[in-house]
DSSP file (Angstrom, degrees, kcal/mol; ACC not computed):
  #  RESIDUE AA STRUCTURE BP1 BP2  ACC     N-H-->O    O-->H-N    N-H-->O    O-->H-N    TCO  KAPPA ALPHA  PHI   PSI    X-CA   Y-CA   Z-CA
    1    1 A M              0   0    0      0, 0.0     2,-0.1     0, 0.0    51,-0.1   0.000 360.0 360.0 360.0 130.4   88.0  -88.2  105.4
    2    2 A K     >  -     0   0    0      1,-0.1     4,-2.0    50,-0.0     3,-0.3  -0.472 360.0-119.5 -85.7 156.0   89.0  -84.5  105.5
    3    3 A N  H  > S+     0   0    0      1,-0.2     4,-2.5     2,-0.2     5,-0.2   0.855 114.5  57.7 -61.3 -35.4   87.0  -81.7  103.9
    4    4 A S  H  > S+     0   0    0      1,-0.2     4,-0.8     2,-0.2    -1,-0.2   0.870 107.1  48.3 -64.7 -35.0   90.0  -80.8  101.7
    5    5 A E  H  4 S+     0   0    0     -3,-0.3     4,-0.4     2,-0.2     3,-0.4   0.891 110.9  51.0 -68.4 -40.0   89.9  -84.4  100.3
    6    6 A I  H >< S+     0   0    0     -4,-2.0     3,-1.5     1,-0.2    -2,-0.2   0.903 106.4  53.6 -65.4 -41.9   86.2  -84.2   99.7
    7    7 A K  H 3< S+     0   0    0     -4,-2.5    -1,-0.2     1,-0.3    -2,-0.2   0.744 102.6  60.0 -66.6 -22.5   86.4  -80.9   97.8
    8    8 A G  T 3< S+     0   0    0     -4,-0.8    -1,-0.3    -3,-0.4    -2,-0.2   0.570  88.2  94.1 -80.7  -9.6   89.0  -82.4   95.5
    9    9 A L  S <  S-     0   0    0     -3,-1.5     2,-0.1    -4,-0.4    -3,-0.0  -0.527  75.6-121.9 -84.7 150.4   86.5  -85.1   94.3
   10   10 A S     >  -     0   0    0     -2,-0.2     4,-2.3     1,-0.1     5,-0.2  -0.351  32.7-101.1 -80.1 170.0   84.4  -84.8   91.2
   11   11 A Q  H  > S+     0   0    0      1,-0.2     4,-2.1     2,-0.2     5,-0.2   0.901 123.9  48.9 -59.9 -42.7   80.6  -85.0   91.4
   12   12 A E  H  > S+     0   0    0      1,-0.2     4,-2.3     2,-0.2    -1,-0.2   0.895 110.7  50.6 -65.7 -40.1   80.6  -88.6   90.2
   13   13 A E  H  > S+     0   0    0      2,-0.2     4,-2.5     1,-0.2    -1,-0.2   0.877 108.5  53.0 -65.9 -36.8   83.2  -89.6   92.7
   14   14 A L  H  X S+     0   0    0     -4,-2.3     4,-2.4     2,-0.2    -2,-0.2   0.940 110.1  46.8 -62.0 -47.2   81.2  -88.0   95.5
   15   15 A V  H  X S+     0   0    0     -4,-2.1     4,-2.0     1,-0.2    -2,-0.2   0.908 114.2  47.7 -62.5 -42.5   78.1  -90.0   94.6
   16   16 A A  H  X S+     0   0    0     -4,-2.3     4,-2.2     1,-0.2    -1,-0.2   0.899 111.5  50.6 -65.2 -40.4   80.1  -93.2   94.3
   17   17 A R  H  X S+     0   0    0     -4,-2.5     4,-2.7     2,-0.2    -2,-0.2   0.879 107.5  53.3 -66.9 -37.6   81.8  -92.5   97.6
   18   18 A I  H  X S+     0   0    0     -4,-2.4     4,-2.5     2,-0.2    -1,-0.2   0.929 109.5  48.9 -61.6 -44.5   78.5  -91.9   99.4
   19   19 A A  H  X S+     0   0    0     -4,-2.0     4,-2.1     2,-0.2    -2,-0.2   0.912 112.4  48.3 -61.6 -42.8   77.2  -95.2   98.1
   20   20 A E  H  X S+     0   0    0     -4,-2.2     4,-2.4     1,-0.2    -2,-0.2   0.927 112.5  47.8 -62.8 -45.6   80.3  -97.0   99.3
   21   21 A E  H  X S+     0   0    0     -4,-2.7     4,-2.4     2,-0.2    -2,-0.2   0.876 110.3  51.7 -66.8 -37.2   80.1  -95.3  102.7
   22   22 A R  H  X S+     0   0    0     -4,-2.5     4,-2.1     2,-0.2    -1,-0.2   0.908 111.0  48.3 -64.2 -40.8   76.4  -96.2  103.1
   23   23 A E  H  X S+     0   0    0     -4,-2.1     4,-2.1     1,-0.2    -2,-0.2   0.911 111.3  50.4 -63.6 -42.2   77.2  -99.8  102.3
   24   24 A N  H  X S+     0   0    0     -4,-2.4     4,-2.5     1,-0.2    -2,-0.2   0.884 108.5  52.8 -62.4 -39.9   80.1  -99.7  104.8
   25   25 A L  H  X S+     0   0    0     -4,-2.4     4,-2.6     2,-0.2     5,-0.2   0.908 108.0  50.2 -63.9 -42.7   77.8  -98.3  107.5
   26   26 A V  H  X S+     0   0    0     -4,-2.1     4,-2.4     1,-0.2    -1,-0.2   0.919 111.8  48.4 -61.6 -43.4   75.2 -101.1  107.0
   27   27 A K  H  X S+     0   0    0     -4,-2.1     4,-2.7     2,-0.2    -2,-0.2   0.909 111.8  49.3 -63.7 -42.3   77.9 -103.7  107.3
   28   28 A L  H  X S+     0   0    0     -4,-2.5     4,-2.4     2,-0.2    -2,-0.2   0.920 111.7  48.4 -63.7 -43.3   79.3 -102.1  110.4
   29   29 A K  H  X S+     0   0    0     -4,-2.6     4,-1.9     2,-0.2    -2,-0.2   0.909 112.8  48.6 -62.9 -41.6   75.9 -101.9  112.0
   30   30 A F  H  X S+     0   0    0     -4,-2.4     4,-2.2    -5,-0.2    -2,-0.2   0.933 112.1  48.2 -64.0 -45.8   75.2 -105.5  111.2
   31   31 A A  H  X S+     0   0    0     -4,-2.7     4,-2.4     1,-0.2    -2,-0.2   0.877 111.9  50.3 -62.8 -37.4   78.5 -106.6  112.5
   32   32 A H  H  < S+     0   0    0     -4,-2.4    -1,-0.2     1,-0.2    -2,-0.2   0.827 109.3  51.5 -71.6 -30.8   77.9 -104.7  115.7
   33   33 A T  H  < S+     0   0    0     -4,-1.9    -2,-0.2    -5,-0.2    -1,-0.2   0.901 112.9  44.8 -70.4 -41.1   74.5 -106.2  116.2
   34   34 A I  H  < S-     0   0    0     -4,-2.2     2,-0.3     1,-0.3    -2,-0.2   0.966 137.3 -12.7 -68.0 -53.9   75.8 -109.7  115.8
   35   35 A S  S  < S-     0   0    0     -4,-2.4    -1,-0.3    -5,-0.2    -2,-0.0  -0.989  87.5 -87.1-149.5 145.1   78.8 -109.2  118.1
   36   36 A A        -     0   0    0     -2,-0.3    -4,-0.1    -3,-0.2     2,-0.1  -0.255  44.1-131.3 -57.2 128.0   80.3 -106.1  119.5
   37   37 A I        -     0   0    0     -9,-0.1    -1,-0.1     1,-0.1    -5,-0.0  -0.439  20.1-113.3 -78.2 159.2   82.9 -104.6  117.1
   38   38 A E  S    S+     0   0    0      1,-0.3    -1,-0.1    -2,-0.1    -2,-0.1   0.877 107.0  24.7 -61.9 -41.0   86.2 -103.6  118.5
   39   39 A N    >   -     0   0    0      1,-0.1     3,-1.9     2,-0.0    -1,-0.3  -0.790  63.4-179.9-129.9  89.5   85.8  -99.9  118.0
   40   40 A P  T >> S+     0   0    0      0, 0.0     3,-1.2     0, 0.0     4,-0.7   0.658  75.6  76.6 -66.6 -14.3   82.1  -98.8  117.9
   41   41 A S  H 3> S+     0   0    0      1,-0.2     4,-2.1     2,-0.2     5,-0.1   0.665  77.8  76.3 -69.7 -13.4   83.1  -95.2  117.3
   42   42 A R  H <> S+     0   0    0     -3,-1.9     4,-2.4     1,-0.2    -1,-0.2   0.852  88.3  58.2 -62.3 -33.5   83.8  -96.2  113.7
   43   43 A I  H <> S+     0   0    0     -3,-1.2     4,-2.1    -4,-0.3    -1,-0.2   0.934 107.3  46.1 -61.4 -45.8   80.0  -96.2  113.2
   44   44 A S  H  X S+     0   0    0     -4,-0.7     4,-2.2     1,-0.2    -2,-0.2   0.895 111.2  52.7 -63.1 -41.1   79.8  -92.6  114.2
   45   45 A K  H  X S+     0   0    0     -4,-2.1     4,-2.2     1,-0.2    -2,-0.2   0.906 109.3  48.6 -62.8 -42.2   82.8  -91.7  112.1
   46   46 A V  H  X S+     0   0    0     -4,-2.4     4,-2.3     2,-0.2    -1,-0.2   0.904 110.1  51.8 -65.7 -41.5   81.3  -93.2  109.0
   47   47 A R  H  X S+     0   0    0     -4,-2.1     4,-2.1     1,-0.2    -1,-0.2   0.907 110.6  48.5 -60.7 -41.4   78.0  -91.4  109.6
   48   48 A K  H  X S+     0   0    0     -4,-2.2     4,-2.3     2,-0.2    -1,-0.2   0.875 109.3  52.5 -67.4 -37.3   79.8  -88.1  109.9
   49   49 A D  H  X S+     0   0    0     -4,-2.2     4,-2.4     2,-0.2    -2,-0.2   0.913 108.7  50.3 -63.4 -42.1   81.7  -88.8  106.6
   50   50 A I  H  X S+     0   0    0     -4,-2.3     4,-2.6     1,-0.2    -2,-0.2   0.910 110.2  50.5 -61.5 -42.3   78.4  -89.5  104.8
   51   51 A A  H  X S+     0   0    0     -4,-2.1     4,-2.3     2,-0.2    -2,-0.2   0.903 109.8  50.0 -63.4 -41.3   77.1  -86.2  106.2
   52   52 A R  H  X S+     0   0    0     -4,-2.3     4,-2.0     2,-0.2    -2,-0.2   0.913 111.8  48.2 -62.4 -43.0   80.2  -84.3  105.0
   53   53 A L  H  X S+     0   0    0     -4,-2.4     4,-2.0     1,-0.2    -2,-0.2   0.924 112.2  48.3 -64.2 -44.9   79.9  -85.9  101.5
   54   54 A N  H  X S+     0   0    0     -4,-2.6     4,-2.4     1,-0.2    -1,-0.2   0.875 109.0  54.4 -63.5 -37.4   76.2  -85.0  101.3
   55   55 A T  H  X S+     0   0    0     -4,-2.3     4,-2.5     1,-0.2    -1,-0.2   0.899 108.0  49.2 -63.0 -41.0   76.9  -81.5  102.4
   56   56 A E  H  X S+     0   0    0     -4,-2.0     4,-2.3     2,-0.2    -2,-0.2   0.897 110.2  50.6 -66.2 -40.3   79.4  -81.1   99.6
   57   57 A V  H  X S+     0   0    0     -4,-2.0     4,-2.1     2,-0.2    -2,-0.2   0.932 112.6  46.8 -61.5 -45.6   76.9  -82.4   97.0
   58   58 A T  H  X S+     0   0    0     -4,-2.4     4,-2.3     1,-0.2    -2,-0.2   0.903 110.8  52.2 -63.3 -42.4   74.3  -80.0   98.3
   59   59 A R  H  X S+     0   0    0     -4,-2.5     4,-2.2     1,-0.2    -1,-0.2   0.902 109.9  48.7 -61.3 -42.0   76.8  -77.1   98.3
   60   60 A R  H  X S+     0   0    0     -4,-2.3     4,-2.4     2,-0.2    -1,-0.2   0.879 109.8  51.6 -67.9 -37.4   77.7  -77.8   94.7
   61   61 A K  H  X S+     0   0    0     -4,-2.1     4,-1.9     2,-0.2    -2,-0.2   0.909 110.6  49.0 -64.0 -40.8   74.1  -78.0   93.6
   62   62 A A  H  X S+     0   0    0     -4,-2.3     4,-1.8     2,-0.2    -2,-0.2   0.896 111.2  49.8 -65.7 -40.3   73.4  -74.6   95.2
   63   63 A E  H  X S+     0   0    0     -4,-2.2     4,-1.7     1,-0.2    -2,-0.2   0.913 111.1  48.2 -64.6 -43.0   76.4  -73.1   93.5
   64   64 A S  H  X S+     0   0    0     -4,-2.4     4,-1.3     1,-0.2    -1,-0.2   0.843 109.5  53.8 -68.1 -31.3   75.4  -74.4   90.1
   65   65 A A  H  X S+     0   0    0     -4,-1.9     4,-0.5     1,-0.2    -1,-0.2   0.877 110.1  46.4 -69.5 -36.6   71.8  -73.1   90.6
   66   66 A T  H  < S+     0   0    0     -4,-1.8     3,-0.3     1,-0.2    -2,-0.2   0.804 108.7  56.2 -75.4 -28.2   73.1  -69.6   91.4
   67   67 A E  H  < S+     0   0    0     -4,-1.7    -1,-0.2     1,-0.2    -2,-0.2   0.834 103.7  53.8 -70.7 -31.9   75.4  -69.7   88.4
   68   68 A T  H  <        0   0    0     -4,-1.3    -1,-0.2     1,-0.2    -2,-0.2   0.656 360.0 360.0 -78.8 -14.6   72.6  -70.4   85.9
   69   69 A K     <        0   0    0     -4,-0.5    -1,-0.2    -3,-0.3    -2,-0.1   0.477 360.0 360.0 -83.4 360.0   70.5  -67.5   87.1
């Protein structure tokens, strides 16, 4: 997921997407533990996507906090 796509999402969509990606990460880790998945770098990609989404949420909270002051 690109940063430009992430910035286009609303706050609710970001939160929902984070939940989906976390669920996906758990499933990937479980599948990889049971038997090696075809492309284990997908786990790393999903973790990075979650981090990008969380960063955007944090950035928006910081912006809204400075606007209210």
